[in-house]
C-alpha angles and dihedrals in degrees: 000000000000090000089052092051092047091050091049092050092049091049091052091048093051090046090053091049090052092049091052093044095238119144089207139351088257097061123106098203102161148019115316096000142298093315097028092241104098092254117140107216095176117111125226098035120146111253095182118055110223121235091252091055125227126321113257112233101176145330129204133185121255134160138235122334148128089198114112126227121272118204127194137149093001094308131108124208123206122186114202146154125241101207117211103175142000135057129271109216101166094219115152112241095020119101116221111227107218141160124208145096131291107221133193110204124196118199137175104263093217100045105019091234112159109241102175143338134202120201141170137179113267124169113211130218101171135118115253088020100190098130140287120341106199120085113230118255119223120200134160096340096318131099123207123201128185116198128215092255095049102267109146121193138176121208138177103266095221103038105024092234110158113242103177143336138204129195113210096198097047098039103035104022089241116166115222110251116244091256095036133253104313107161110112110224118257125220115218119170105309093339135095106210116205140178101238114157132211130103111325092349105086086129124024132183116215128192108257095224103038107020089235114154112253101178142338131206145181135013128233135171088230130030098214125199105266118123116231111256140190133227133172121221123174089352091302120117117226128194110217118210120181112191119178092273110022138042108214134188117207140179101257092213097056111008090244113157119249101174144333135207129186114251115155118174120193122274092012089286103154095146119144119055121247118269126216143196121180108324094336124100126185132192129169140166148157119347095030088284112153144121143198113226131196112214119229122240093243094054091235099095146041127195127206113249093182140337120223134248128200088270099045135059125008126274119207137211122150098010137044130243132230125227104212124176097321099325136093121223122188148122108274119222100217101041095033088219135118106258136197114203130180111244096215095064109356095249112157115238095189144329133208134184092197094094095040114041094000095244116156094180099071092259118119131157137242113282093014103174138214123169109215124211114185112213105169145314100356092328115131137174112209131197108203125207085239089070092253121134111214140188117207148157114241117195134147087261095062154290115296117183116209102176145356141178135172103255106170139002120258106238102181127079127208138151092002098308140084120246147174113211107183127119113245126230132215122197136156093353094310133112119216123198131170140185132174092291110036149001116231130198123204133185109250103165121113 
């Protein structure tokens, strides 16, 4: 009987892995982790960084990119930009005019050996032009990559053979956002859901195998930067789409609208997807614009619980937040500090710039960034924009750092400081980090 139960449990687990397109529970095949929420499900990972730091396994040269690593089936994918001409000035509101090639690199995840690369010429006209933004998505032997100028391609994950491509500007009339297309594609069933732009095609579902359009939905003056995301409420799946003015909930199978609420951050900067816990849903962006919503029982409505102020909530830009047992944790745009806010009313419990810009004097800096990886009961691994990798306890009572080492050099410069703004990846007991110069692999297993 016990063997039967074990077999049943294993069958269910393997079925779930197949549904989610993961080769194993230890893969990191898309933006922000296996479930796109910054949660590390892998067992046996260090949750306290030792004083000597982590053991270096390998490092390999790459070029420009904000896109994070994706790891699946023993392979790592890096999306970068080989610049040929033009200057990157990192001035908000000014588009860098560049020429070069967008490149998708496939390496052996254990050794770093380059196995194949696919590249194509792509002039850039985007602000902060240091390469593609969207992390590749790997699913059932295919890899999907969305470039900064809206070029979407599907390739064989093992060989690099091109399967299909779509061009958002040419096919949908979609203007490239000021800071480039940044919304990592989302796999749902047999669909690849993308933020596209253009009239009636803000969000489009493509067939995974052929690239054929399945459905399109919504219009918006601006596309924004927020990846599409899924949540389940009352056993009903909802596709969340945050354009620069409106938060929308759609049926992910058809694009049919469930509900909409106004949420308009400054400068069109809807960036990080909403996060949920129970029947509460939070989203926030530039200009201290954010709100906590309570989802209705019929899945067709959402009511505002509170809207934020500069001294409440947390407002996100280059990194995502975590909703953890009634509290929000994330790197706040305005203060540049890691913030803990109470979900019930938005009151801030504490804030610290130590894990973002490294300041120990209370000073931080706008858009200070910390990438949070939740590993257990209050245990977090944090990748700071300073290039430090940190272990810490995050609770409503405060921030308690348990370890830190300098893992990679920050290669970008903005607002008077150096930074690295790329999501990390953890797979098979290894940590992967990249900047505009190299990708580095460290041993992270206990």
